[in-house]
VMD Tcl script that draws the C-alpha trace (Angstrom):
set ca {
  {72.11 108.16 89.04}
  {73.76 109.30 92.25}
  {77.02 107.81 93.37}
  {77.82 106.64 96.88}
  {79.55 109.28 99.00}
  {78.75 111.88 96.32}
  {81.83 110.87 94.32}
  {82.35 112.57 90.94}
  {82.34 110.40 87.80}
  {86.11 110.69 87.41}
  {86.88 110.30 91.11}
  {88.27 107.01 92.46}
  {86.97 105.36 95.59}
  {89.30 105.66 98.57}
  {91.87 102.85 98.66}
  {93.27 101.37 101.86}
  {96.18 98.91 101.83}
  {97.05 96.92 104.96}
  {100.29 94.93 104.50}
  {101.13 91.98 106.76}
  {97.44 91.31 107.40}
  {97.95 87.58 108.06}
  {100.46 86.10 110.51}
  {101.70 82.92 108.79}
  {102.30 83.55 105.08}
  {105.60 84.95 103.78}
  {103.61 88.03 102.76}
  {99.99 89.18 102.87}
  {97.85 92.23 102.22}
  {94.26 93.36 102.62}
  {93.20 95.89 99.99}
  {89.99 97.85 100.43}
  {88.33 100.10 97.89}
  {84.83 101.09 98.87}
  {82.94 97.97 99.98}
  {85.28 95.69 98.01}
  {87.94 93.86 100.00}
  {90.60 91.57 98.57}
  {92.84 89.47 100.80}
  {95.99 88.04 99.23}
  {98.81 85.99 100.66}
  {102.12 84.83 99.22}
  {104.05 81.70 100.15}
  {107.44 80.67 98.75}
  {108.11 77.02 97.95}
  {111.66 75.78 97.34}
  {110.76 73.91 94.14}
  {109.33 74.57 90.70}
  {106.90 72.73 88.41}
  {108.48 69.77 86.56}
  {108.77 71.69 83.27}
  {111.16 74.19 84.97}
  {113.43 71.74 86.85}
  {117.09 72.42 86.11}
  {116.32 75.77 84.44}
  {117.45 78.05 87.31}
  {114.17 79.86 86.72}
  {111.30 80.37 89.13}
  {107.52 80.42 88.80}
  {104.65 82.54 90.12}
  {101.16 81.07 90.23}
  {97.84 82.06 91.77}
  {94.72 80.54 93.26}
  {91.53 82.55 93.63}
  {88.31 81.84 95.49}
  {85.30 84.00 96.23}
  {84.14 83.61 99.82}
  {80.64 82.07 99.94}
  {79.10 84.95 101.90}
  {80.74 87.75 99.90}
  {77.72 88.14 97.63}
  {74.10 88.98 98.36}
  {73.08 85.32 98.20}
  {75.54 82.71 99.47}
  {77.43 80.89 96.76}
  {78.74 77.42 97.60}
  {82.47 76.79 97.55}
  {83.62 75.54 94.18}
  {86.05 73.13 95.84}
  {83.07 71.42 97.51}
  {81.57 70.84 94.06}
  {84.80 69.30 92.84}
  {85.35 71.66 89.90}
  {86.13 75.34 89.56}
  {84.08 77.51 87.21}
  {85.40 78.99 84.00}
  {85.22 82.43 85.63}
  {87.37 81.37 88.59}
  {89.84 79.64 86.28}
  {90.19 82.77 84.14}
  {90.67 85.01 87.19}
  {93.44 82.69 88.47}
  {95.10 82.74 85.04}
  {94.86 86.52 84.82}
  {96.46 86.99 88.25}
  {99.27 84.52 87.49}
  {100.01 85.89 84.00}
  {99.96 89.49 85.22}
  {102.45 88.74 87.98}
  {104.71 86.62 85.74}
  {104.83 89.55 83.30}
  {106.46 91.80 85.92}
  {108.62 89.33 87.89}
  {112.13 88.37 86.76}
  {111.80 84.58 87.03}
  {115.56 84.00 86.79}
  {116.14 86.09 89.93}
  {113.79 83.77 91.85}
  {116.00 80.77 91.25}
  {114.17 77.45 91.34}
  {111.36 78.63 93.63}
  {107.62 78.96 93.24}
  {105.64 81.84 94.70}
  {102.03 80.89 95.41}
  {99.60 83.80 95.51}
  {96.25 83.04 97.18}
  {93.44 85.56 96.77}
}
mol new
graphics top color blue
foreach p $ca { graphics top sphere $p radius 0.5 }
foreach p [lrange $ca 0 end-1] q [lrange $ca 1 end] { graphics top cylinder $p $q radius 0.2 }
display resetview
């Protein structure tokens, strides 16, 4: 099996990172690796979920959605169906848990960072 661009088996695809890709969020980035592109934004909210009120601790959470035309055949938006799939739910959880594992929540104060991918 030949690989695109004649890449060796142990060779990574080129990675391109474009910070500040969107104008309005507090932070955003477009990450490209081969034909895969991931757009993420971050917004800060001056409140936390009810279970953290009064704790002086922050929260990081994520929402994920695959664009309908990002696959060979168009997939309808899950929000239009009224329920997200188990796959989407697990991806959101993975993103949120991974970020919470490396962020010092107490340094955030009572703020929530929303990551949208």
